[in-house]
N, C-alpha and C positions, 0 to 999 in steps of 0.2 A: 767574457766575464770569468774570472777565476774564483773558485770557491775556496776559501781558506779553512773554514771549519764548519761542520754541521752542528747546529745548535740543538735541534730536536728533529725527531722523525715520527711521522704518524701516517697510518693507512687511511687514505681518503677514497671515496667513491668518485666515479666520473661526474656525477651530479654535483657533489661538493666542490670538485675542481672547477666545474663550470661556473658555480656561484662565486668562488674566489677570483677566478680570472675576470669575470664580468665586473666585479668591484674594482679590481686593479685598473681595468680599461677605463672605467668611469673616472677614477681618480686622475689618471694620466691625461684624459681629455679635458678635465676641469682645469688642470695646470697648464694645458696647452702643449703637452709633450706628445711626441709621436709614439705610436704603438708599433713595435717591430713586426716584421714578417713572420718570424717563428712563433711569436706570441699570438698573432692573429690566427695562424694555422692551428695552434693548440686549442684556442677558444672555439674555432669552427668545428674541430673534431669533437670537443666536449659537447657542443650544442647539438651536433648531429647524432651522437650516440647515447647521450644521457636521456633516459626515458621517464624518470620521475624526479621530483625535487630533491635537493640535498637533505632536507629535514626528513622526508619520507624514507630516503635511503638509509639514513642513520637510525631511524626507528626500526627498519627491517633488520639491520645489522644487529642491533641490541636484542631483538627477539631471537634471531638465529643463534647468537652467542649463548643463549640460555640452553640450547640443545646440547646433548652430551658429546657428540662426535663433531663438534664444530670448532674450527680454528678461525682466528680473525682474518687471515688471508683468504680463506674460502668464503667466509661471510661477505667480504667486500666483493669478491668475484661474483657471487650469486646476486648481490645487490646491483652490480653493473650489468650483468647479462639478463637477469630476470628470467630464468628458465621456465618453460611452459610444460615440460613433461618430465617423467621419471628418467628417461634416457638422457636428457640434457643434464640433469643433476648428476647422474652416474658418470657422465663424461668429465664433469668438473672434479669429481672424486677419483678419477682414474689413476692418478699417481699415488694415492694414499694406500696404506697397508691394510686397510679394512674396507668393508662394504657396508652399505646401509640397508636396513630392512625396508620393506614396503611401507610400514607405518612411519618410519623416519622420513622417507622420501615424500610421503603424502603430507606430513607436517610441514616440511620445507615448502612444498607447493602451496599449501594453504597460506603460509606467511607471505609468499610472493604474490599470490592472487589478492590478498588484502592490501598489499602495498600498491598494486596497479590500480585498484578501484578508487 
């Protein structure tokens, strides 16, 4: 398939991708169409690694974006990985030009723990 033009672009979490792919699979099966190998592999990957629902991941991203040193790409990465320690969060921020204080790290961890429960 050749893409001629990108109409829009949006950052999605793995959980949101899983939900979108599942809807597409259902639609294709209702129409009697075959679901391709690559598509099935993408859905399997999303099923295997998405830990929370798409709605919960979007809520987590919205909370994270309220923080001062949070970029959308990092918020999506945190929502996908759901880090459980300060060190895991620091590794996500490793390429950034700034570091987070312990209070900022703890706030991120609190948001992640709320999303998991």
